[in-house]
C-alpha positions as CSV (number, residue, x, y, z in Angstrom):
1,M,57.3,128.4,94.5
2,G,60.7,127.8,96.2
3,S,59.2,125.5,98.8
4,C,57.5,123.5,96.1
5,A,60.8,123.0,94.3
6,A,62.5,122.0,97.5
7,F,59.7,119.5,98.2
8,L,60.1,118.0,94.7
9,F,63.8,117.7,95.1
10,F,63.4,116.0,98.5
11,V,60.9,113.5,96.9
12,F,63.3,112.8,94.0
13,L,66.2,112.3,96.4
14,R,64.1,110.1,98.6
15,F,63.2,108.1,95.5
16,I,66.8,107.6,94.6
17,I,67.8,106.6,98.1
18,L,64.9,104.1,98.3
19,S,65.8,102.7,94.8
20,E,69.4,102.3,95.9
21,Q,68.3,100.6,99.1
22,D,66.1,98.2,97.1
23,C,69.1,97.4,94.9
24,N,71.4,96.7,97.9
25,D,68.7,94.6,99.5
26,Q,69.1,92.1,96.7
27,F,72.6,91.4,97.9
28,V,71.6,90.6,101.5
29,I,72.9,87.0,102.1
30,D,69.9,85.0,103.4
31,D,69.8,81.3,103.7
32,E,68.7,80.8,100.1
33,I,71.4,83.1,98.6
34,A,74.1,81.7,100.9
35,K,73.7,78.3,99.2
36,S,74.6,79.8,95.8
37,M,77.6,81.9,96.9
38,T,80.1,79.2,95.9
39,E,78.5,78.6,92.5
40,L,80.3,79.6,89.3
41,I,78.7,82.0,86.9
42,S,79.7,83.2,83.5
43,L,81.4,86.6,83.4
44,A,80.8,89.0,80.5
45,N,83.9,90.5,79.0
46,C,83.1,94.2,78.2
47,S,85.0,97.4,77.7
48,S,84.0,98.9,81.0
49,L,83.3,97.5,84.5
50,E,79.8,99.0,84.6
51,E,79.0,97.3,81.3
52,T,80.6,94.1,82.7
53,L,78.2,94.2,85.6
54,K,75.1,94.8,83.5
55,C,76.0,92.1,80.9
56,T,77.0,89.6,83.6
57,V,73.5,90.1,85.1
58,W,71.9,89.8,81.7
59,I,73.6,86.6,80.6
60,N,72.8,85.0,84.0
61,K,69.2,86.3,84.1
62,D,67.7,82.8,84.3
63,R,68.8,82.8,87.9
64,D,66.4,84.4,90.4
65,F,69.1,86.3,92.1
66,F,70.2,88.0,88.8
67,K,66.7,88.6,87.7
68,N,66.0,90.5,90.9
69,V,69.3,92.5,90.6
70,K,68.4,93.4,87.0
71,S,65.0,94.6,88.0
72,E,66.1,96.7,91.0
73,C,69.6,97.9,90.0
74,F,69.5,98.5,86.2
75,D,66.9,100.3,84.2
76,E,68.0,99.3,80.7
77,E,65.6,97.4,78.5
78,D,66.2,93.8,77.6
79,S,66.4,94.7,73.9
80,D,69.3,97.1,74.5
81,L,71.2,94.6,76.7
82,K,70.7,91.9,74.1
83,K,72.4,94.1,71.5
84,K,75.3,95.2,73.5
85,C,76.1,92.1,75.7
86,P,78.3,89.3,74.2
87,N,77.1,85.8,74.0
88,I,78.3,83.1,76.4
89,T,81.0,80.8,74.9
90,A,83.0,77.9,76.3
91,E,85.9,80.4,76.6
92,S,84.0,82.8,78.8
93,D,85.6,83.7,82.1
94,K,83.9,82.4,85.2
95,I,83.7,83.7,88.8
96,Y,82.0,82.7,92.0
97,M,78.8,84.4,93.0
98,L,80.6,85.8,96.1
99,H,83.1,87.5,93.8
100,F,80.3,89.1,91.8
101,R,78.9,90.6,95.0
102,C,82.2,92.2,95.9
103,L,82.8,93.3,92.3
104,F,79.4,95.0,92.3
105,A,80.3,96.8,95.6
106,K,83.6,98.0,94.1
107,V,82.2,99.3,90.9
108,R,79.3,101.0,92.6
109,N,81.7,102.4,95.2
110,V,79.5,101.6,98.1
111,K,80.1,103.6,101.3
112,Y,81.0,101.4,104.2
113,S,80.6,104.3,106.5
114,D,76.8,103.9,106.0
115,E,75.8,101.3,108.5
116,A,72.9,100.0,106.3
117,I,75.2,99.5,103.4
118,K,78.0,98.0,105.5
119,S,75.6,95.4,106.9
120,V,75.1,94.2,103.4
121,F,78.6,94.3,101.9
122,E,80.8,94.1,105.0
123,D,82.3,90.8,103.8
124,C,83.6,92.7,100.7
125,Q,85.2,95.6,102.5
126,H,88.6,93.9,102.8
127,F,88.0,91.5,99.9
128,I,91.1,92.4,97.8
129,S,93.5,92.1,100.8
130,G,92.0,88.7,101.4
131,I,92.5,87.7,97.8
132,D,96.2,88.9,98.0
133,T,96.7,86.9,101.1
134,I,95.3,83.8,99.5
135,R,97.4,84.4,96.4
136,R,100.6,84.7,98.5
137,L,99.8,81.6,100.5
138,W,98.9,79.7,97.3
139,N,102.2,80.6,95.7
140,T,104.1,79.7,98.8
141,S,102.4,76.4,98.9
142,D,103.3,75.7,95.2
143,N,107.0,76.7,95.9
144,T,107.1,74.5,99.0
145,S,105.6,71.5,97.2
146,H,108.1,71.9,94.4
147,A,111.0,72.1,96.9
148,D,109.7,69.0,98.7
149,Q,109.6,67.0,95.5
150,I,113.2,67.9,94.8
151,T,114.3,67.1,98.3
152,N,112.4,63.8,98.6
153,S,113.4,62.5,95.1
154,P,117.2,61.9,95.0
155,S,116.8,60.1,91.7
156,Q,115.5,63.3,90.2
157,T,118.5,65.4,91.3
158,P,119.2,67.7,88.3
159,D,122.5,67.0,86.5
160,P,125.1,69.7,86.7
161,P,125.4,71.8,83.6
162,I,128.1,70.7,81.1
163,T,130.6,73.5,80.6
164,W,133.1,73.9,77.7
165,P,136.1,72.7,79.8
166,T,134.1,69.7,80.9
167,A,133.1,68.9,77.3
168,F,136.8,69.3,76.2
169,V,138.0,66.8,78.8
170,L,135.2,64.3,77.8
171,V,136.3,64.6,74.1
172,L,139.9,64.0,75.1
173,L,139.0,60.9,77.1
174,L,137.0,59.5,74.2
175,L,139.8,60.1,71.8
176,S,142.2,58.4,74.2
177,V,140.0,55.3,74.4
178,V,139.7,55.2,70.6
179,V,143.5,55.5,70.1
180,N,144.2,52.7,72.6
181,I,141.7,50.4,70.9
182,M,143.3,51.1,67.5
183,Q,146.8,50.5,68.9
184,W,145.7,47.2,70.5
185,L,144.1,46.0,67.2
186,N,147.3,47.0,65.2
187,S,149.5,45.1,67.7
188,F,147.3,42.1,67.6
189,Q,147.4,42.0,63.7
190,Q,151.2,42.4,63.7
191,K,151.6,39.5,66.1
192,R,149.3,37.4,64.1
193,R,151.2,38.1,60.9
194,L,154.5,37.3,62.6
195,N,153.2,34.0,63.9
196,V,152.0,33.0,60.5
197,K,155.3,34.0,59.0
198,Q,157.3,32.0,61.6
199,K,155.1,28.9,61.0
200,A,155.8,29.2,57.2
201,M,159.5,29.5,57.8
202,N,159.6,26.5,60.2
203,T,157.8,24.4,57.6
204,E,160.3,25.4,54.9
205,C,163.3,24.6,57.2
206,I,161.9,21.1,57.9
207,S,161.5,20.4,54.2
208,L,165.1,21.5,53.5
209,N,166.5,19.4,56.3
210,E,164.7,16.3,55.0
211,D,166.2,16.8,51.5
212,A,169.7,17.3,52.8
213,T,169.4,14.1,54.9
214,A,168.4,12.1,51.9
215,A,171.3,13.5,49.9
216,E,173.8,12.5,52.5
217,K,172.5,9.0,52.8
218,S,172.6,8.2,49.1
219,P,176.5,7.9,48.5
220,E,176.9,5.5,51.5
221,E,174.1,3.3,50.2
222,S,175.7,3.3,46.8
223,V,179.1,2.3,48.2
224,T,177.5,-0.5,50.2
225,Y,175.8,-1.8,47.2
226,S,179.0,-1.8,45.2
227,N,181.0,-3.6,47.8
228,E,178.4,-6.3,48.1
229,T,178.5,-6.8,44.3
230,V,182.3,-7.1,44.4
231,Y,182.4,-9.7,47.1
């Protein structure tokens, strides 16, 4: 009886190992799959990573790769997946097929010590460190490009910030200019009024002089007329 139970356990374990191997075989990158590794796929947004894997496979089931993965790696019925998985929308996140492979390896916690598994997912073993390196280089490139734009564009040199002392000095300069303009206008008007007044006084003096001259000449002319009458 004990040998029978051990045999059944061995068969069950062997079945699990073979099923796992069949699942992993779907991720072997052959020539056909290699062509699709840079294609974008829709990513399901679920509450757990395992559900994210299942639903991502489900919503992309029209592709042969995901159809095979669903068949060999998941045992849920289509009706159950249809109920639990969200629909694809324009706002759905997207990832590359290569990223899905490595996400699958991470969530399933594949053992890279197993040579058979390592031969399939070896490119994902240091995936996150590669992503971190790319992110660091990407950010460095953005910062360098921004610095180059500032260096190579003198006309775009940022203006120094205006402080309160600077603003106070600017206000004083503006007030000084306004006061000078007002003083010049006042002086101009005063000179103009003075010129007009002087012209009026000159005209009045000329008129008075003419009257005085006429008055001085009148007695002499009268005497001359009288003398001529006498003689």
